[in-house]
Backbone as JSON Lines, residues from 0, in Angstrom:
{"i":0,"aa":"M","n":[16.41,-78.86,-66.61],"ca":[15.55,-78.93,-67.78],"c":[14.43,-77.91,-67.61]}
{"i":1,"aa":"E","n":[14.11,-77.25,-68.67],"ca":[13.11,-76.2,-68.6],"c":[11.7,-76.76,-68.42]}
{"i":2,"aa":"D","n":[10.88,-75.95,-67.81],"ca":[9.48,-76.3,-67.56],"c":[8.68,-76.02,-68.83]}
{"i":3,"aa":"K","n":[7.98,-77.02,-69.32],"ca":[7.17,-76.86,-70.54],"c":[5.7,-77.16,-70.27]}
{"i":4,"aa":"K","n":[5.24,-76.8,-69.07],"ca":[3.87,-77.12,-68.7],"c":[2.84,-76.51,-69.65]}
{"i":5,"aa":"D","n":[3.09,-75.29,-70.12],"ca":[2.13,-74.66,-71.03],"c":[2.0,-75.44,-72.33]}
{"i":6,"aa":"E","n":[3.14,-75.89,-72.86],"ca":[3.11,-76.69,-74.09],"c":[2.45,-78.04,-73.87]}
{"i":7,"aa":"V","n":[2.74,-78.65,-72.71],"ca":[2.14,-79.94,-72.37],"c":[0.63,-79.8,-72.26]}
{"i":8,"aa":"L","n":[0.16,-78.77,-71.57],"ca":[-1.27,-78.54,-71.41],"c":[-1.94,-78.27,-72.75]}
{"i":9,"aa":"A","n":[-1.3,-77.49,-73.6],"ca":[-1.86,-77.22,-74.92],"c":[-1.99,-78.5,-75.74]}
{"i":10,"aa":"Y","n":[-1.0,-79.38,-75.65],"ca":[-1.06,-80.64,-76.39],"c":[-2.18,-81.53,-75.87]}
{"i":11,"aa":"I","n":[-2.32,-81.61,-74.55],"ca":[-3.37,-82.45,-73.97],"c":[-4.75,-81.9,-74.33]}
{"i":12,"aa":"R","n":[-4.9,-80.59,-74.34],"ca":[-6.18,-79.99,-74.74],"c":[-6.5,-80.28,-76.2]}
{"i":13,"aa":"A","n":[-5.49,-80.29,-77.04],"ca":[-5.7,-80.56,-78.48],"c":[-5.86,-82.04,-78.77]}
{"i":14,"aa":"N","n":[-5.36,-82.9,-77.88],"ca":[-5.38,-84.36,-78.09],"c":[-5.85,-85.08,-76.84]}
{"i":15,"aa":"P","n":[-7.12,-84.91,-76.44],"ca":[-7.59,-85.58,-75.22],"c":[-7.46,-87.09,-75.34]}
{"i":16,"aa":"G","n":[-7.07,-87.72,-74.24],"ca":[-6.9,-89.17,-74.24],"c":[-5.51,-89.6,-74.67]}
{"i":17,"aa":"C","n":[-4.58,-88.66,-74.74],"ca":[-3.22,-89.0,-75.18],"c":[-2.44,-89.69,-74.06]}
{"i":18,"aa":"L","n":[-1.36,-90.33,-74.46],"ca":[-0.44,-90.98,-73.53],"c":[0.75,-90.06,-73.3]}
{"i":19,"aa":"S","n":[1.49,-90.3,-72.23],"ca":[2.65,-89.45,-71.94],"c":[3.71,-89.55,-73.04]}
{"i":20,"aa":"S","n":[3.82,-90.7,-73.68],"ca":[4.81,-90.83,-74.76],"c":[4.43,-89.94,-75.94]}
{"i":21,"aa":"G","n":[3.16,-89.8,-76.23],"ca":[2.72,-88.91,-77.31],"c":[2.99,-87.46,-76.97]}
{"i":22,"aa":"V","n":[2.74,-87.11,-75.72],"ca":[3.03,-85.74,-75.27],"c":[4.52,-85.47,-75.39]}
{"i":23,"aa":"N","n":[5.34,-86.41,-74.94],"ca":[6.79,-86.25,-74.98],"c":[7.28,-86.1,-76.42]}
{"i":24,"aa":"D","n":[6.77,-86.93,-77.32],"ca":[7.18,-86.85,-78.73],"c":[6.88,-85.48,-79.32]}
{"i":25,"aa":"A","n":[5.72,-84.93,-78.97],"ca":[5.3,-83.64,-79.55],"c":[6.0,-82.45,-78.91]}
{"i":26,"aa":"V","n":[6.19,-82.5,-77.6],"ca":[6.73,-81.34,-76.89],"c":[8.25,-81.31,-76.86]}
{"i":27,"aa":"R","n":[8.87,-82.46,-76.62],"ca":[10.33,-82.48,-76.47],"c":[11.05,-83.2,-77.61]}
{"i":28,"aa":"R","n":[10.32,-83.82,-78.48],"ca":[10.86,-84.48,-79.67],"c":[11.92,-85.53,-79.36]}
{"i":29,"aa":"K","n":[11.77,-86.21,-78.22],"ca":[12.66,-87.3,-77.82],"c":[14.13,-86.91,-77.91]}
{"i":30,"aa":"A","n":[14.46,-85.73,-77.42],"ca":[15.83,-85.24,-77.52],"c":[16.81,-86.03,-76.64]}
{"i":31,"aa":"S","n":[16.34,-86.57,-75.53],"ca":[17.22,-87.37,-74.68],"c":[16.39,-88.41,-73.92]}
{"i":32,"aa":"W","n":[17.05,-89.36,-73.32],"ca":[16.35,-90.42,-72.6],"c":[15.62,-89.89,-71.38]}
{"i":33,"aa":"A","n":[16.09,-88.79,-70.84],"ca":[15.47,-88.22,-69.64],"c":[14.24,-87.37,-69.94]}
{"i":34,"aa":"D","n":[13.98,-87.08,-71.2],"ca":[12.85,-86.22,-71.54],"c":[11.53,-86.77,-71.06]}
{"i":35,"aa":"W","n":[11.33,-88.08,-71.13],"ca":[10.07,-88.66,-70.69],"c":[9.83,-88.36,-69.22]}
{"i":36,"aa":"I","n":[10.89,-88.39,-68.42],"ca":[10.77,-88.11,-66.99],"c":[10.32,-86.67,-66.77]}
{"i":37,"aa":"F","n":[10.9,-85.73,-67.5],"ca":[10.52,-84.33,-67.36],"c":[9.1,-84.09,-67.85]}
{"i":38,"aa":"T","n":[8.72,-84.77,-68.92],"ca":[7.35,-84.64,-69.43],"c":[6.36,-85.16,-68.39]}
{"i":39,"aa":"R","n":[6.65,-86.29,-67.82],"ca":[5.75,-86.86,-66.81],"c":[5.68,-85.96,-65.58]}
{"i":40,"aa":"R","n":[6.78,-85.34,-65.23],"ca":[6.79,-84.4,-64.09],"c":[5.87,-83.21,-64.38]}
{"i":41,"aa":"D","n":[5.93,-82.7,-65.61],"ca":[5.04,-81.59,-66.0],"c":[3.58,-82.02,-65.96]}
{"i":42,"aa":"I","n":[3.29,-83.22,-66.45],"ca":[1.91,-83.73,-66.42],"c":[1.44,-83.88,-64.98]}
{"i":43,"aa":"D","n":[2.28,-84.43,-64.11],"ca":[1.9,-84.59,-62.7],"c":[1.61,-83.24,-62.05]}
{"i":44,"aa":"A","n":[2.38,-82.23,-62.38],"ca":[2.14,-80.89,-61.84],"c":[0.8,-80.35,-62.32]}
{"i":45,"aa":"L","n":[0.47,-80.58,-63.59],"ca":[-0.82,-80.13,-64.12],"c":[-1.98,-80.88,-63.46]}
{"i":46,"aa":"I","n":[-1.78,-82.14,-63.13],"ca":[-2.81,-82.92,-62.42],"c":[-3.01,-82.32,-61.03]}
{"i":47,"aa":"Q","n":[-1.93,-82.01,-60.34],"ca":[-2.03,-81.42,-58.99],"c":[-2.69,-80.05,-59.02]}
{"i":48,"aa":"E","n":[-2.51,-79.31,-60.11],"ca":[-3.13,-77.99,-60.24],"c":[-4.6,-78.09,-60.66]}
{"i":49,"aa":"G","n":[-5.05,-79.3,-60.98],"ca":[-6.44,-79.48,-61.36],"c":[-6.76,-79.16,-62.8]}
{"i":50,"aa":"L","n":[-5.74,-79.08,-63.65],"ca":[-5.95,-78.74,-65.06],"c":[-6.04,-79.97,-65.96]}
{"i":51,"aa":"V","n":[-5.51,-81.09,-65.48],"ca":[-5.48,-82.32,-66.26],"c":[-5.96,-83.47,-65.37]}
{"i":52,"aa":"E","n":[-6.65,-84.41,-65.99],"ca":[-7.14,-85.59,-65.29],"c":[-6.49,-86.83,-65.89]}
{"i":53,"aa":"E","n":[-6.06,-87.74,-65.03],"ca":[-5.46,-89.0,-65.47],"c":[-6.5,-90.11,-65.33]}
{"i":54,"aa":"R","n":[-6.7,-90.87,-66.4],"ca":[-7.62,-92.01,-66.37],"c":[-6.85,-93.25,-66.83]}
{"i":55,"aa":"L","n":[-7.1,-94.35,-66.15],"ca":[-6.46,-95.61,-66.53],"c":[-7.38,-96.38,-67.47]}
{"i":56,"aa":"Y","n":[-6.81,-96.87,-68.56],"ca":[-7.54,-97.69,-69.52],"c":[-6.65,-98.86,-69.91]}
{"i":57,"aa":"R","n":[-7.06,-100.05,-69.51],"ca":[-6.29,-101.27,-69.79],"c":[-4.83,-101.15,-69.36]}
{"i":58,"aa":"G","n":[-4.63,-100.55,-68.21],"ca":[-3.3,-100.43,-67.64],"c":[-2.47,-99.26,-68.15]}
{"i":59,"aa":"M","n":[-3.05,-98.44,-69.02],"ca":[-2.31,-97.29,-69.56],"c":[-2.91,-96.0,-69.0]}
{"i":60,"aa":"S","n":[-2.05,-95.06,-68.67],"ca":[-2.5,-93.75,-68.2],"c":[-2.8,-92.87,-69.4]}
{"i":61,"aa":"M","n":[-4.02,-92.37,-69.43],"ca":[-4.44,-91.47,-70.51],"c":[-4.79,-90.14,-69.85]}
{"i":62,"aa":"F","n":[-4.52,-89.06,-70.55],"ca":[-4.66,-87.73,-69.96],"c":[-5.71,-86.91,-70.72]}
{"i":63,"aa":"Y","n":[-6.55,-86.25,-69.92],"ca":[-7.65,-85.44,-70.45],"c":[-7.63,-84.08,-69.78]}
{"i":64,"aa":"P","n":[-7.95,-83.03,-70.51],"ca":[-8.07,-81.72,-69.87],"c":[-9.32,-81.7,-68.99]}
{"i":65,"aa":"V","n":[-9.24,-80.97,-67.9],"ca":[-10.4,-80.8,-67.04],"c":[-11.27,-79.73,-67.67]}
{"i":66,"aa":"N","n":[-12.57,-80.0,-67.76],"ca":[-13.49,-79.04,-68.36],"c":[-13.54,-77.77,-67.52]}
{"i":67,"aa":"E","n":[-13.34,-76.67,-68.19],"ca":[-13.4,-75.37,-67.51],"c":[-14.78,-74.8,-67.73]}
{"i":68,"aa":"Q","n":[-15.54,-74.67,-66.65],"ca":[-16.91,-74.16,-66.78],"c":[-17.1,-72.9,-66.0]}
């Protein structure tokens, strides 16, 4: 499956506080059952690179872009 980190990052920047399911719907359009896994992998890579921050709210992971200063 192709890497869509740039699209994932753009979506998170445009929609701070989004859930991985929202990112997946926008970037991969739910084309297959495995898409959520690939989307989450891209998000995890962005977190490791320091571009995205994961915050837990009532048991849900919400994603925010890291402020670039």
